[in-house]
ZAVEXVEX-232641 format. One record per residue (C-alpha): x, y, z; residue number from 1. Coordinates in steps of 0.5 Angstrom, whole numbers, plus 500, padded with zeros to 3 digits. Layout:
<atoms>
+-----+-----+-----+------+
|   u |   v |   w | kedo |
+-----+-----+-----+------+
|   X |   Y |   Z |  NUM |
...
+-----+-----+-----+------+
</atoms>
This chain:
<atoms>
+-----+-----+-----+------+
|   u |   v |   w | kedo |
+-----+-----+-----+------+
| 736 | 056 | 511 |    1 |
| 744 | 055 | 512 |    2 |
| 746 | 048 | 512 |    3 |
| 751 | 049 | 517 |    4 |
| 750 | 049 | 525 |    5 |
| 748 | 055 | 529 |    6 |
| 754 | 059 | 532 |    7 |
| 755 | 055 | 539 |    8 |
| 757 | 062 | 542 |    9 |
| 751 | 066 | 540 |   10 |
| 746 | 061 | 537 |   11 |
| 746 | 065 | 530 |   12 |
| 743 | 061 | 524 |   13 |
| 747 | 066 | 519 |   14 |
| 754 | 061 | 520 |   15 |
| 758 | 060 | 514 |   16 |
| 764 | 056 | 512 |   17 |
| 771 | 060 | 512 |   18 |
| 777 | 056 | 508 |   19 |
| 773 | 050 | 508 |   20 |
| 775 | 047 | 515 |   21 |
| 772 | 053 | 520 |   22 |
| 766 | 056 | 521 |   23 |
| 765 | 063 | 522 |   24 |
| 759 | 067 | 525 |   25 |
| 758 | 074 | 522 |   26 |
| 754 | 077 | 528 |   27 |
| 759 | 075 | 534 |   28 |
| 765 | 074 | 530 |   29 |
| 766 | 067 | 533 |   30 |
| 770 | 062 | 529 |   31 |
| 770 | 054 | 530 |   32 |
| 772 | 047 | 528 |   33 |
| 765 | 044 | 527 |   34 |
| 769 | 037 | 528 |   35 |
| 772 | 039 | 535 |   36 |
| 766 | 042 | 538 |   37 |
| 764 | 038 | 544 |   38 |
| 758 | 040 | 547 |   39 |
| 753 | 038 | 552 |   40 |
| 746 | 041 | 554 |   41 |
| 749 | 047 | 558 |   42 |
| 755 | 048 | 553 |   43 |
| 762 | 045 | 552 |   44 |
| 764 | 039 | 556 |   45 |
| 769 | 040 | 562 |   46 |
| 774 | 035 | 563 |   47 |
| 779 | 034 | 568 |   48 |
| 787 | 033 | 568 |   49 |
| 786 | 026 | 565 |   50 |
| 781 | 027 | 560 |   51 |
| 775 | 025 | 564 |   52 |
| 768 | 028 | 562 |   53 |
| 766 | 032 | 569 |   54 |
| 758 | 033 | 570 |   55 |
| 754 | 037 | 576 |   56 |
| 754 | 033 | 582 |   57 |
| 761 | 029 | 581 |   58 |
| 766 | 028 | 586 |   59 |
| 773 | 030 | 585 |   60 |
| 780 | 030 | 588 |   61 |
| 785 | 036 | 588 |   62 |
| 792 | 034 | 584 |   63 |
| 797 | 039 | 587 |   64 |
| 797 | 044 | 593 |   65 |
| 793 | 050 | 591 |   66 |
| 795 | 057 | 594 |   67 |
| 789 | 061 | 596 |   68 |
| 789 | 068 | 597 |   69 |
| 788 | 071 | 604 |   70 |
| 789 | 064 | 607 |   71 |
| 795 | 062 | 611 |   72 |
| 795 | 054 | 608 |   73 |
| 794 | 052 | 601 |   74 |
| 788 | 047 | 599 |   75 |
| 792 | 040 | 600 |   76 |
| 793 | 035 | 594 |   77 |
| 789 | 029 | 595 |   78 |
| 783 | 034 | 598 |   79 |
| 776 | 030 | 596 |   80 |
| 771 | 035 | 594 |   81 |
| 764 | 033 | 593 |   82 |
| 758 | 035 | 589 |   83 |
| 761 | 040 | 584 |   84 |
| 757 | 045 | 580 |   85 |
| 760 | 047 | 573 |   86 |
| 760 | 054 | 570 |   87 |
| 763 | 058 | 564 |   88 |
| 769 | 061 | 565 |   89 |
| 776 | 060 | 566 |   90 |
| 775 | 057 | 573 |   91 |
| 770 | 052 | 571 |   92 |
| 768 | 049 | 577 |   93 |
| 764 | 052 | 583 |   94 |
| 765 | 048 | 590 |   95 |
| 765 | 048 | 597 |   96 |
| 771 | 046 | 601 |   97 |
| 771 | 044 | 608 |   98 |
| 776 | 049 | 612 |   99 |
| 776 | 054 | 606 |  100 |
| 768 | 055 | 604 |  101 |
| 766 | 057 | 597 |  102 |
| 771 | 056 | 592 |  103 |
| 772 | 056 | 584 |  104 |
| 777 | 051 | 581 |  105 |
| 780 | 050 | 574 |  106 |
| 779 | 043 | 572 |  107 |
| 786 | 042 | 570 |  108 |
| 788 | 041 | 577 |  109 |
| 783 | 036 | 579 |  110 |
| 781 | 029 | 577 |  111 |
| 775 | 025 | 578 |  112 |
| 774 | 022 | 584 |  113 |
+-----+-----+-----+------+
</atoms>
């Protein structure tokens, strides 16, 4: 068997070393540095704008006014959002905001509250 950890993207066990530092997966083509990979049970860690690790159920505070398509007013800076859910993708926080409903936010625009 391989002495390297499985691929974090597809869980393939056929990973190999490329150029000494990076690991590569022949099945999905994903390359990563095993020293920089920080994972939790659900995947990669999600960090807020200050570098604090977020988990499901946390409360966060919006750092800047965020325009919302179809609404006349943005989500104001300082708005507290409770009970977030973490997801994969570009907008990695799902939540409900009073007056706006269900939203998807980027973690770079919030801080842990």
